[in-house]
C-alpha positions, 0 to 999 in steps of 0.5 A, a space after each residue: 577099184 579103190 574106194 575110200 570112205 571115212 569112219 568118223 564125225 560132227 557139228 559145224 560153224 556157219 552151218 551149225 557152229 552154235 550147236 557145236 559151241 554149246 557142247 560142254 566138256 567134262 572136267 573129271 580126273 582120269 580113272 584107271 591106269 595113268 598114262 605114261 609120258 613116253 620119251 620126247 625124242 626131240 623134233 628129229 628122227 623117224 615117225 612111224 604112223 599107223 593109219 586106217 585105209 578107209 579114212 576120208 583121206 586117201 592114201 595118196 592124200 596122206 602121201 602128199 601131206 607127208 611129202 609137204 611136211 618133210 620138205 619143211 621138216 627135213 630132219 623128220 621122216 614119216 613112214 606110214 602104214 595103212 590097215 583096214 579099219 577092222 584091224 586097226 584097234 587090235 593093231 594099236 593094242 598089240 603094237 603098244 608094248 613094243 612102241 612100234 608106232 609114234 602116231 596112231 589113228 583112233 576112232 571116237 569110240 576108243 579113247 576111253 579104253 586106250 586112255 584108261 589102259 595107259 596106251 595113249 599120251 595125254 596131250 592136253 597141255 600141248 593144245 593151245 587154248 585158241 585152237 580149242 575155241 577155233 575147232 568144232 567141239 564135236 571134233 575136239 571131243 573125238 580125242 577126249 576122255 574124262 576132261 583130258 585130250 589124248 590126241 588131235 581130231 582129224 576131221 569131223 564126219 558122219 554118215 550122209 544119205 546118197 541117192 541116184 537121182 537118175 534112177 529116182 527120176 524114172 519113177 517121178 521122185 526127187 530127193 525131196 521124196 526121201 527126206 524121211 525113212 517112210 519116204 525112202 521105203 515108198 520110193 524104193 517100192 516104186 523103183 523095184 516095182 518099175 524094174 529100175 533096180 532089183 534092190 533099191 537099197 544097200 547097207 553096210 550090215 556085215 558083222 562089223 562096226 559098220 553095222 553099228 554105225 548104220 544102226 545108230 542112224 536109224 536108232 536115233 531117228 526112232 528116238 532111241 539111244 544106246 544107253 540109259 541115264 546110268 550108262 547101261 546098254 538100252 537097245 532093248 527099249 521100244 525105239 531100239 527094237 523098232 529100229 531093228 524091226 524096220 531094218 529087217 522089214 527092208 530085207 523081207 520086202 526085197 528092198 534091201 540087197 541081201 548082200 548087205 549082210 556081208 557089205 562094209 562101206 566100201 562095198 556099198 560105195 562100189 554097188 552104188 557106183 556100179 549103178 546097182 543101188 539107188 540109195 545108201 548111207 555112207 560117209 562124206 567121201 562117198 560123194 567124191 567116189 561117185 563122181 570119179 569117172 575112173 571108178 564110177 558109172 554114175 558121175 553127175 547122177 548122185 545126190 547127197 543129203 542129211 540122213 532121213 528122219 524117222 517117225 519122231 522127226 529126228 535125223 541124227 548122224 552117227 558120230 564117227 570122228 577120228 583123231 591122231 594120238 601118240 602111243 605112250 611107248 613112242 620114243 619120238 613124241 616130239 617129232 610125232 606131235 609136230 607131224 600131228 600139228 601139221 596134218 591137223 592144221 586148218 591150212 592142210 585140212 582146207 587143202 584136202 577138203 574134198 576128201 574129208 571135212 575140216 575141224 576148223 569153224 572158220 572154214 565153213 564160213 569161207 566161200 572159197 573152201 565151201 565152193 570146193 565141195 558145196 553139196 557135201 558141205 551143205 548136207 554135212 552142216 545139217 547132219 552135224 547139228 544133231 549127232 548120236 554117239 556110240 557108248 563111251 565105255 572102256 569095254 566098248 570093243 566087247 559091247 560092240 561085238 555083242 551088238 554086232 552078233 545080235 543085230 545080225 541074228 535079228 536081220 538073218 531071222 535067227 531071233 526075233 528083234 526083241 529077243 536079240 536086243 534083250 540078249 545083247 543087253 544081258 551079255 553086255 551086263 555080263 561083259 562088265 565082269 
């Protein structure tokens, strides 16, 4: 089985464009190491591009994009490399000195680190003003740092909530009954008691970035955020601890599959497609997978909606937008930018909208486009209106790893939730040096 679930995410025109248009981009100057300009290299040559395997666009999607691009740009050859998300960050860092790649796939959490270290190129002057108006603000900010742009967004995205409607029907439930986390627990309890499924819930709770993304959704629904007004980690607040406590309770009550502690997004996707899971959080392309008869046993049974609301009534999606950037060491920046312009264009993104949402506002008001994936467009439109972001700090990778460990300590029962979150905050402070 090959599953593709995207990591990355936003707000939508026609379906939330007002919220996106309201985003204000900062105008601060760059701090830290100044980005190099690199060699333009003209519009010819070989472009080595590094992509993430789990992206909403599948490897075959990317291959099709490259084939079409090379037809109209015969003097440019694009050679793709795909790596798992968990290897992508370090691959970009270790390859930077040698200038191995001309295009790299960035998660929304990395521009602050890479730009401050001078690893990616400032392309602010290459992005037309009209494009900035025509793209979703939430997507555009995925490559922004201190008021400058270090790449082009490659599709907004957030985690949505997926259910097996056939399973829910066996206990007299529908998607209307799981619009809140309380409702999710109530339906999950009925499913387990009726023997419909042993573990109604599965999650991406392996010690990885996937765990942070799931926690973000639940944290936001409890009214919390990752940082306080000063930008310091604040997950030991009441809301932060309540979110972890809620997660742990689903394990203790036997509603969550214990294997979730080893699962990444592809694993939860596979579990649901195999009919072993009734409900899950996952990225938009999951709906495509669940309705692919070559890999799914539940074709036609899946439902999708915005994430459930918590006790506060809030239900923000986690901001997981991604972008394509040019490393400063690239010797083919001209050709690299031409390729990035092509694959992030509205025409190309509209063509592959079943795999990933588009950056472009106009697409969300075009029935011909939304008709290709109406349920995901509707669910994503609601989710993109309210987003929770992970901390935009230069040492994010370190902070994330600290939080991953302490969240798992709480979920495994090694520490009480409050202690685990207190320890995470203290370690994050120490990591600043």
